[in-house]
C-alpha positions as CSV (number, residue, x, y, z in Angstrom):
1,M,-11.8,18.0,-10.2
2,L,-9.3,16.1,-12.4
3,F,-7.0,15.2,-9.5
4,F,-9.8,13.3,-7.7
5,K,-10.7,11.5,-10.9
6,I,-7.0,10.4,-11.4
7,C,-6.9,9.2,-7.8
8,E,-10.1,7.2,-8.2
9,A,-8.8,5.6,-11.4
10,Y,-5.5,4.8,-9.8
11,A,-7.4,3.2,-6.8
12,R,-9.5,1.1,-9.1
13,F,-6.4,0.0,-10.9
14,L,-4.7,-1.0,-7.6
15,H,-7.8,-3.0,-6.6
16,K,-7.6,-5.0,-9.9
17,I,-3.9,-5.6,-9.4
18,I,-4.4,-6.8,-5.8
19,V,-7.0,-9.3,-7.1
20,I,-4.6,-10.6,-9.8
21,L,-1.8,-10.9,-7.2
22,G,-4.1,-12.7,-4.8
23,L,-5.1,-15.2,-7.5
24,S,-1.5,-15.7,-8.5
25,L,-0.6,-16.3,-4.8
26,I,-3.3,-18.9,-4.4
27,F,-2.3,-20.6,-7.6
28,A,1.4,-20.7,-6.7
29,V,0.9,-21.9,-3.2
30,T,-1.6,-24.6,-4.4
31,L,0.9,-25.8,-6.9
32,Q,3.6,-25.9,-4.2
33,V,1.4,-28.0,-1.8
34,A,0.2,-30.2,-4.6
35,G,3.8,-30.9,-5.7
36,R,4.7,-32.1,-2.3
37,Y,1.8,-34.5,-1.8
38,I,0.7,-35.6,-5.2
39,P,3.4,-37.8,-6.9
40,F,2.7,-36.9,-10.5
41,I,2.9,-33.1,-10.0
42,P,6.5,-31.8,-10.3
43,R,8.0,-29.6,-7.6
44,Y,8.4,-26.3,-9.3
45,L,10.9,-23.8,-7.8
46,W,9.5,-20.8,-9.6
47,T,6.4,-21.0,-7.5
48,L,8.4,-19.8,-4.5
49,E,9.4,-16.6,-6.3
50,V,5.8,-16.0,-7.5
51,T,4.6,-16.4,-3.9
52,N,7.2,-14.0,-2.5
53,F,6.6,-11.4,-5.2
54,S,2.8,-11.7,-4.9
55,L,2.8,-11.5,-1.1
56,I,5.1,-8.5,-0.8
57,W,3.3,-6.6,-3.5
58,M,-0.1,-7.4,-2.0
59,I,1.1,-6.1,1.3
60,F,2.3,-2.8,-0.1
61,I,-0.7,-2.3,-2.4
62,G,-3.0,-3.1,0.5
63,S,-1.3,-0.5,2.6
64,I,-1.8,2.0,-0.2
65,L,-5.5,1.3,-0.4
66,G,-5.7,1.4,3.4
67,V,-4.3,4.9,3.4
68,R,-6.8,6.0,0.8
69,E,-9.7,4.5,2.6
70,G,-8.6,5.8,6.0
71,K,-8.2,2.3,7.5
72,H,-4.5,2.4,8.1
73,F,-2.2,4.2,10.4
74,F,-5.0,5.6,12.6
75,V,-6.2,4.5,16.0
76,D,-9.2,6.1,17.8
77,I,-7.9,6.5,21.3
78,F,-10.0,9.6,22.1
79,T,-13.4,8.0,21.7
80,F,-15.5,8.5,24.8
81,K,-18.2,6.2,25.9
82,G,-21.6,7.5,24.7
83,G,-20.2,11.0,24.0
84,Q,-18.7,13.0,21.2
85,I,-15.2,14.4,21.2
86,N,-14.7,18.2,21.1
87,P,-14.7,19.2,17.3
88,T,-11.6,21.3,17.8
89,L,-9.7,18.4,19.4
90,Q,-10.9,16.1,16.7
91,R,-9.6,18.5,14.0
92,F,-6.3,18.8,15.8
93,L,-6.0,15.0,16.0
94,R,-6.7,14.7,12.3
95,V,-3.9,17.2,11.6
96,V,-1.6,15.2,13.8
97,Y,-2.7,12.0,11.9
98,Y,-1.8,13.6,8.6
99,F,1.5,14.8,9.9
100,V,2.5,11.4,11.3
101,V,1.5,9.6,8.1
102,L,3.4,12.3,6.1
103,V,6.6,11.6,8.1
104,V,6.2,7.8,7.5
105,T,5.5,8.5,3.9
106,M,8.6,10.6,3.4
107,V,10.8,7.9,5.2
108,F,9.4,5.3,2.7
109,V,10.0,7.6,-0.3
110,I,13.5,8.8,0.6
111,Y,15.0,5.7,2.2
112,G,12.9,3.4,0.0
113,Y,14.5,4.9,-3.1
114,S,17.9,4.5,-1.6
115,Y,17.1,0.9,-0.6
116,F,15.9,0.2,-4.1
117,V,18.9,1.7,-5.9
118,K,21.6,0.3,-3.5
119,W,20.2,-3.2,-3.0
120,G,17.4,-4.0,-5.4
121,M,19.1,-3.0,-8.6
122,I,22.2,-5.1,-7.9
123,Q,20.5,-8.3,-7.0
124,S,18.8,-10.9,-9.1
125,S,16.8,-14.0,-8.2
126,D,18.7,-17.2,-8.0
127,I,15.8,-19.3,-9.4
128,T,14.3,-17.1,-12.2
129,G,17.1,-14.6,-12.7
130,V,14.6,-11.7,-12.4
131,N,16.1,-8.4,-11.1
132,L,15.0,-7.9,-7.5
133,G,14.6,-4.3,-8.2
134,W,11.0,-5.2,-9.2
135,L,10.5,-6.3,-5.7
136,Y,12.3,-3.5,-3.9
137,V,10.6,-0.7,-5.9
138,S,7.4,-1.5,-4.0
139,V,8.8,0.4,-1.0
140,P,9.2,3.9,-2.7
141,L,6.2,3.4,-4.9
142,S,4.0,2.7,-1.9
143,G,5.4,5.9,-0.3
144,I,4.6,8.0,-3.4
145,S,1.1,6.5,-3.6
146,W,0.5,7.1,0.1
147,L,1.5,10.8,-0.5
148,L,-0.9,11.0,-3.4
149,F,-3.8,9.6,-1.4
150,L,-2.8,11.6,1.7
151,V,-3.1,14.8,-0.3
152,E,-6.4,13.7,-1.8
153,S,-7.8,12.9,1.7
154,F,-6.4,16.2,3.1
155,L,-8.0,18.2,0.3
156,K,-11.4,16.5,0.8
157,E,-11.3,16.9,4.6
158,F,-10.0,20.4,5.1
159,I,-10.0,22.4,1.8
160,L,-13.2,21.3,0.1
161,V,-15.2,21.4,3.3
162,K,-14.2,25.1,3.7
163,K,-15.2,25.9,0.1
164,Q,-18.5,24.2,0.5
165,R,-19.2,26.1,3.7
166,G,-18.3,29.3,1.9
167,A,-15.5,30.2,4.3
């Protein structure tokens, strides 16, 4: 299905972006520390901005990938020692999980967009002059991406399983 291929390509893209951001974070922090302790290396201020941008974007992209891989926003509190949970209860808990994540997602999309427009678009960095909208847009973008991967996961778990069973 084309939707699943798009989701897979987007996830691969996000993995590459998070690696690039991680490398830029390591480089910027290394340059900051080296500038403090090695006399011939200048103390650059732009490294503070790169560190902030990289760290914030890594957190939000990591949360997006966490939602896709099912490693975020979920806690197994109904796991019994040595036994299995009732399948009906398990499906109910999964629906509750999807509902809770959907509510959080909608908060990030709706209020994140407002946050981006009201605060991000009117601010700029003191050091580099970059519009901070590039930083604030990470909030609604992560919400939209969570929604995309939540729909993908829901389709795989509930809709495609029924089609494969012939129900």
